[in-house]
N, C-alpha and C positions, 0 to 999 in steps of 0.2 A: 325573867329574861330582859336583857336590856335592849332598847330599841336603838337607842344611841350612846357612845359612851366617849367621854372627853378627858383627855389624861394631861395634865400639866400644862395646860394651855397659855401661852404667854404672848401677847400683841403689843408691841413697843413701837412709838413714833419720835422723829426726830423734832425736836422744836428748839426754839430761842434758847429755852432754860435748858436744854440737854434732852437726853433720852427719858421720855415718859412712858413707863409701863401702864398701859390702858386697862389691860387685864394681866394678872401676874399669878402663874402657876394655879390656875382653877381646873379641879378635876371635878366632873359630875356623871352620874348615871341616869338615863332617862329610861325607866321601865316601860314595856309594852304595854299599853291599854290604860296609860296614867297620864296626869298632867302635874308636870313639874314647875312649880313657882319659882322665879329669880325676884327678888324685891331689893330694892336699894334706893337712895337718893339719885337726884338727876346728877349725872358725872361719876358716878360708881363705876360704870363700864359695862352697863347692861346691854347697850345698842351694840357696843364695840363685839360683844361676846357673839351677839345674834350673827351680825356680818362676818365674823370671822368664822363662825360654824357653817355659814353659806358659802364660805370661799370667795368673798367679795373685799375681804382684807386678809392682807397675808401675816399669818403669825410669825413670832420670832423662832418659837419652838412650840412642840407639844403634838397632841395628836387628836383627831376626832374620828373615831372609830364606827363605821357602819358595815356590819355583817363581818366583822373582824378586819375589814380594809380601811385603812387611813386614809379618809378621802382628801385630805388636803395635801398628799403627795401626789395626786392625780393630775392630768394636763388639764388645761381650761378646756380643751373638748371633751374630756372625760367628765368633768366637773360641771359642765353645761348638760350633760345627758343626765345626771343626778338632779340638778336642781328642777324642782316641778314634779318630776316622776317620782323621786323617793322624799325629796326635802321641800318643803314650800314655806314660804314666809309671808305674813300679813303684818303690814307696817300700821302705825298709828295714826296717818293722815291719809284715808282713802282718796281726797279730793287731790292730792299732789301725785297719787299712784295711777289716777286714770286719767287718762288723756281728754281734755275739755272738748275737743274737735270731733271725737269718736263716737258713735253709737256704741251703746253697751255691748251689742251683738257684734259689732267689731273686733272689742277687745277679745272676747271668746274666740271668734275666728283666728286672730292671730296667734293665740296661744294653740290653737288645737289644730289648725290647718298646716301651721308651719312644723309645731313638734310632734303631733300625732298622726300626721299626713292624712287628715279625715277631710271628707269631702265636706261641703258647707252645710247640705242638709242633715248630715251626720252630727255637724257639729252643734247646728240649731238645736236640734231633739235633745242632745247630751245638755246645754246649756240650759234649756227649759227646765229639764228635769233637776239639775243643779241649783238654779234658782229657787225652785220650788221646795228643796230639802233644806235651803238656806232660809226658808220662812218667809220669802217675799211671794205675794199673792199676784196673780196676773203675769206670770212670767213673760209671755208674748208682748205684752204692752211694757214693761221693764226694759227688754231687747231692743226695743225701737227708741228709746229714750236716751238722752245726753247725760253726763254726770250732773249738770247744774239742776237738772229737773228731780232730782232725787235728794231726799233727806241725807244726813250724815249717817244714821243707822242703817238706811237702806245700801248706800254705796258700802258701808262695811260689810254687809252681807253680800254684796257684788263681789268685793276683793276675797271673802271667804271661799264663794263659790269657784271664782278664777282660779285660786290656789289650788283647789280641790280638782280642778277639771282635768289634770293630768295623772291622778290617782296616787297623789303622795300620801304615805304611812306615818310621816312625821311633819309636824306642824309647828313653825315657830311664829307665836303671837307677840310682836311687840307693842306693848301698850295699846293694845286694839280698841279698848273703850275709853282712850284719854280724852277726846273731843266730842263725848256723847252724855246726854243729859242721864238721869239715875234710871229712869225707866226704860230706855233704850239700851243702856249700858247691862241691865238685867237680862234682857231679851239676847242679847250677843254673847253674855255667860253661859245662859241656858244653852244656847247654840253649841258653844264650844264642847260643854259638857256631853252632849249628845252625839259628838264625834269623836269622843275618845273611846267607843266600844272598838272602832276598828282602828283608830290611829292613836299616835303618841304625842302629847301637846307639850312644848316648852313655852311657858305664860310669863312673859317679862312684864312686870308693871312696878309703880312705886306705892300702889296702894294695897296695903295688908287686908283691908277688907275685902276686896278682890279675892285674894288669896284664900281669904278663910272659907269663902263661900263656895269654890270649887277645885282647889289644886290639892293633890294627894300628899304631895311633900313639897318643902319649900327650902330655898337655899337663899341666904341674905349675904349681899354683895357689899363690901365696902371699899372704895379706891382700888378696884381692880382684883380685891382677893376674897374670896368665900371664908366668912367669919364663923357661920355656924348653918349648919344644914340638918334637917330631920323631917319627921313628920310635920304636916301644917298644924296639927293639934298640938305636938310637943313645942313647936316654935312659937305660936301664938298665945297659948295657954299657960306654959311654963319655960319663957326663955331664960336662957343663961348668959348668953354674951352682953356686955354692957350696951353694944351698939343696938343689939336686937331690942332690947329692954327701952332703949332710947325711942328708937321706932315706934314702940307701940304706945310708950306714954306721950307722944308728939300727935296720936290721932285724937280729932275731938270727940269727946262723949257727952252724953246728955247729962247735966248735973255737975260735970268736972270741967275745968280748963286744962287744954293741950300743955304739955311741958316740952317745950322745943329744946332739941339737942345744941348746947352752946356751940358756937364757930361753923365752920364750913366744911364741906368734903375737901380735903387735899391729901396729897401724898407726901407721907413724911420720908425723910431721907434715910433714915434706920430704923430698926424695930418695929413694933407694931404700928400699921397704920393709923390706928385710931386712938392712938395713945396722946396726941396732942388735944383730944376732944374728952378724953375718958373720965369721969370722975371716981373711978376706981383704980388709977394708973398706977403702978408702982416704978422703981427705979429701973427694973429689967425691963419694962415696956418699951422704954425708949432707946434701948441699946440691944435687945435682940428680938428677931421676928420670931413669934410663937408659933410651934409646929402645930398642924393639924391633927386632934388626938380623937378618938371615937370614945364616947362617954358608955355608963353602964346601962343606960336608957336607949342606946343604939344611936344618939344623934352624934355629929361631929362637930367639933368647935376648933376655933384657932384662938386661945387666951391662954395668957400666964396664970390666971387664976385657977385653970384647971389642969395645968401640966403634970400635977402628981396624982390625979385620979387614974386608977387602973382600969384597963379595959376590961369589959364582961363584968 
């Protein structure tokens, strides 16, 4: 069963160079109790996708369905009631998300006393439990502290606890380990895995190693378009799309040098978005945008190399 369904979502911006589609016709299903990874380079549209789902950026077209209701068609007041209570987001920089002048306890109070109408004593007790469940020892001491007194990993745990304080069952994690060391990253990823028993998680990252360790399914995004999606094992062990293969080849591995993808991420005026960098491009690639197609192994791919393969 789907916790969240995204249909043909497109978000465009007016720029000096004209209208740019930051995300272009994305469709995804986040199944209940799973982690869906979104992978791609910087500038691919990952964060715009997250902010569009949250209703923080207005889409040009498409739907985000929660319990069959398109939440993007709701009023701002109605959407504000969904944020936090049903869908919460964790960003990649907890230092900028936490007010440096407020104690951690006040951060919780601002959420729970305003949105949940809790008394401060109730909010304090719930905050203690949330911090404990997020793996923070001595939660009473943490609540008395200011953000600058916490390490990066501790601040990220605090942000996760705050995101869960209103009972959201869908969590969007946008590069939640980007600024953390390897040991702390593993601890945060283990925490996310422990949360999926009761929640569904959309995990956005540029690191395929992160997805390999915790994501059930993975969608690869390039220039605002999903080029390949399937189980994480399919995507990482037997990649089909040239861009997916390029991402994997660019990962540093012991005993071998990484092979970077030539060029940089940009949006082509026509045809396949990746055609300008693709080592397997054909004439059709620069002329026609490939359709999204389901392959025999169940994955979906948008590439002219596979347009003739039959479903099932």
